[in-house]
C-alpha positions as a printed Julia matrix, in Angstrom:
148×3 Matrix{Float64}:
  79.14  122.35  100.72
  79.27  118.91  101.92
  78.3   117.42  105.48
  82.5   117.92  107.0
  82.37  121.52  105.68
  79.24  122.55  107.31
  80.18  120.96  110.35
  83.59  122.7   110.36
  81.75  125.81  109.75
  79.91  125.69  113.03
  82.75  124.11  115.42
  86.16  125.42  113.64
  89.25  123.38  114.28
  87.85  121.26  117.45
  88.51  117.46  117.15
  86.03  116.17  115.86
  85.26  112.15  114.45
  85.08  111.49  110.81
  84.09  108.22  109.4
  85.54  106.85  106.02
  86.05  103.94  103.39
  88.95  103.09  101.13
  89.28  100.06   99.06
  92.52   98.27   97.87
  91.54   97.18   94.0
  93.97   94.78   92.78
  94.3    94.35   88.83
  94.64   90.56   87.31
  98.31   90.68   88.05
  97.9    91.5    91.33
  99.3    95.26   91.16
  97.54   97.62   93.6
  95.38  100.68   92.51
  96.98  103.78   94.05
  96.36  107.4    93.78
  98.84  110.39   93.74
  96.96  113.29   95.12
  96.76  116.85   95.54
  96.19  117.26   98.92
  98.69  116.72  100.89
 100.36  117.33   97.13
 102.35  114.28   95.77
 101.32  112.19   98.49
  99.93  108.46   97.33
  97.03  106.41   98.84
  94.01  104.37   98.58
  91.34  105.35   96.68
  88.3   106.31   99.36
  86.94  109.42  101.01
  84.84  110.65  104.29
  80.79  109.28  104.74
  78.13  111.46  103.93
  74.8   111.56  105.89
  73.02  108.72  105.33
  75.35  106.6   103.57
  77.13  103.2   104.66
  80.71  102.29  104.65
  79.9   100.26  101.79
  78.14  103.09   99.75
  81.38  105.49  100.72
  83.65  102.85   99.32
  81.82  102.7    96.11
  81.2   106.17   95.4
  84.33  107.62   96.42
  86.32  105.16   94.04
  84.0   106.16   91.43
  84.31  109.96   91.96
  88.42  109.5    92.02
  89.3   106.78   89.65
  86.15  106.82   87.22
  85.74  102.84   88.1
  82.77  101.04   89.36
  83.75   98.43   91.9
  81.85   95.29   93.35
  82.4    92.46   95.75
  83.97   94.54   98.4
  85.66   92.59  101.04
  86.42   93.75  104.64
  89.84   94.07  105.39
  89.29   95.53  108.6
  88.01   98.77  110.91
  90.65  101.53  111.83
  90.26  103.36  114.75
  91.59  104.87  117.69
  94.62  107.3   119.19
  97.05  106.6   116.29
  94.23  107.81  113.74
  94.56  111.33  115.21
  95.4   113.84  112.14
  95.59  117.47  112.03
  95.07  118.88  108.48
  97.48  121.74  107.3
  94.7   124.31  108.08
  94.61  123.53  111.64
  91.68  121.16  111.73
  91.9   117.9   114.38
  89.95  114.74  113.81
  90.35  111.06  114.6
  89.71  109.16  111.65
  87.34  105.81  111.77
  87.79  104.13  108.26
  86.74  100.63  107.03
  89.08   99.22  104.68
  87.65   97.07  102.08
  89.3    94.8    98.79
  88.03   93.48   95.6
  89.57   92.55   92.32
  86.03   92.91   90.59
  85.7    96.21   88.83
  85.13   98.22   85.47
  85.64  100.91   83.64
  88.69  102.7    82.22
  90.57  105.09   84.93
  89.64  108.21   84.89
  91.56  110.97   86.79
  89.58  113.65   88.96
  92.07  116.49   88.61
  90.78  118.34   91.37
  92.02  115.23   94.12
  94.14  113.24   91.63
  97.61  114.26   90.17
  97.77  110.43   88.47
  96.54  106.91   89.09
  98.68  103.6    88.54
  98.08  100.35   89.49
 101.87   99.08   91.41
 103.48   96.04   92.42
 102.35   94.9    95.78
 106.32   95.36   96.41
 107.22   98.56   94.72
 105.05  100.79   96.71
 105.73  104.72   96.57
 107.81  106.3    99.48
 105.74  109.05  100.15
 102.61  107.63  101.22
  99.62  108.23  103.74
 101.07  106.17  106.72
  97.64  104.62  107.52
  97.27  103.56  104.14
 100.2   101.59  104.08
  99.68  100.07  107.23
  96.54   98.46  105.71
  98.25   97.38  102.68
 101.19   95.83  104.76
  98.21   94.05  106.62
  96.5    92.94  103.48
  99.82   91.14  102.08
 100.46   89.47  105.23
């Protein structure tokens, strides 16, 4: 079990603050790497995830990208930190949380894309002007802010 699962076993569904990181990864054609997730099923988003104890946000970003895509990312540039009332979410199981998400961007990565079938249905580089309709809303906002 990870930190969040351990915490949930103690507090149940009550609202908590969770910290995570996502990464906008661009290839040489300026296409963005998106992940179609298994949960919520079929929804597209940026690679990333939640912080474990002792990590900083950049370590979270690198670890999560590696776990979800098989890519090693470097030269992470800070886009912004997203927090507040509009970052509230309720999971299908009733868990409530406020996310504090650090968003990075990079063009520096190595390795072949490797799909982790536990978390991912597919991973694709897509043109920035052709984002999927079914996306995590906060990730779409981050990408739009990056484009501007």
